Phi, psi and omega in degrees: 000138181258321184223137180231141171244132169254140182242120168213103188245022175270220193270176185308304182304314180292333170295314177298319176290351177268345183293340175293329179296318175298310183305309188293319177291328175290327174301320181263346178222066183307332183260009179273139177287125179239122172254168183214128172261124177220175180276155180295134182114334179260001189293334181293340176301333187250010167310136178076359178293117188278002183264349186258143174279305179202156180249119177274150189227132182249110171282101188274344179270349179225110185052057191308305183284329169303309183288334177295321179293315176305307182301315178303315181296312176305313179295320180296326182291334185289337185048058178303152173270332179213132166240129185244113182264114175270000187249168194237026183245156189296326185291317180289330175301316186300307186300309179313302182303315183257023175284345183065019179287155174288320176233140176233132186229134177196181183277149181300336184282351176285126186303341175250019176300336182294344176263001179282159172297318186218137176235139183241143180295130182243121186227118175243130185243130177269008180250230189272346188278117182251124174228119181286150178297336175293321179296314177309304176307313183293338178296335178297329182250003185303316181292351178250350181234251178200177182263016175288136180286143174233136186272164175293161184210124172250159182228081170301150181267166174303323180291329174297322181296311182301329181295328188269318177040066187274159167299178185288314184254112173206168180225141176252135176236126170252087197276356191247171172199153182301328183258124185301316187285004175260352194258117168305137185301148188291326183294329180288319174304314182297316175300320180292317177294327178296338181265353181286151176301135182292345178274001178257122183282144175245131174253126173263121191245154179168176172275173178310317176300343185262353181311313183290318179300314178298316182299323181292321174299317181292320179295329181285332183281150177272351182297139190269353184230077178236138173229131175273111180257005179301126176081004179249351182239150168287169177297317181289330177291317168306314180299317180295319179295322177292332180298326183267352189292140175304323184200145170242116178261126183223163169269181171282079187204189187309313178311328176303315183287330172294321179298316177304317188286342185251002182053049181259144179302125188217145168243111182264132185254116171264118173258278182275338173269168185234154187300325181295353168301329177105017181247036181278159180295158183241005181294146179304327177243095184213152181213145171251127183250129174215169185297145172273352183281136172281106183245130178297334185269359180254127001280146179272343188186149180302310189263340190097171180233168173285351178197155177296118181300337181262355185074003185249339183041055187285340181292352179259005178284082180237131182295122184301322177304338170290329175294309186294336184287345186259357176284000000 
């Protein structure tokens, strides 16, 4: 094979969890050109990746479908030998089907998978049968490579590391999430920080939309050394900072997967979602914390909701001391 395209146009964490496919294909086809298609806004995640030839960008917010057709035209001209589609939505199935690639691979849940050269069963189990999302992604290319597990990988530059220049002892907290029911409550983050040692600096991380929420948490805390970096760092700068932290506290959200990609020490808090969905941390030193209460309503949804459907949000009833014991 001379040219491969990988498609993952979903969110930040999804792109990170797709990077093992890049790593795996490059291991087995070192001279092959590998390109990656993602949504606009996520492209900086793949900066400095030594295994990629180029990154294609789909702007979903501006002339979404017009841009989709332009992308298909561009991809068809590339004459890829292989297109690997990691998504289960019609739009990427459309791109895959009309790519003119020699081989097309995707999950059976994609509505156009019957037109792919090969389709792989996609299964998410909320019970005891655990398959990590990375393993699901790698299953798409297992017949072309091998069955060895590969972790996600991001590549901060020397400049990214120079940008952060943290103290020797610090902790990172990423307190927010797009979904309310995935988000450990703000008052509990405040309680956690109030119990932390005063000689340890705390960095609050997030994107520009998270700045106000992080600032409110900072102001409510009694800890004397907190810096709100939400919206101030790039993805890779955040990754570089998390790599050296004594501990990273995260929700079941993108920062969890950044920690995995940097093999950073991490405590992941799962509220409405459950570990068996397959999105747990992969760092050597990692722990998952969830409620000990048996709730009939948990999990309520794969991605979470903007509010607790039951109105009680009991899945966030987690003792703060359980988090501190991991630091």
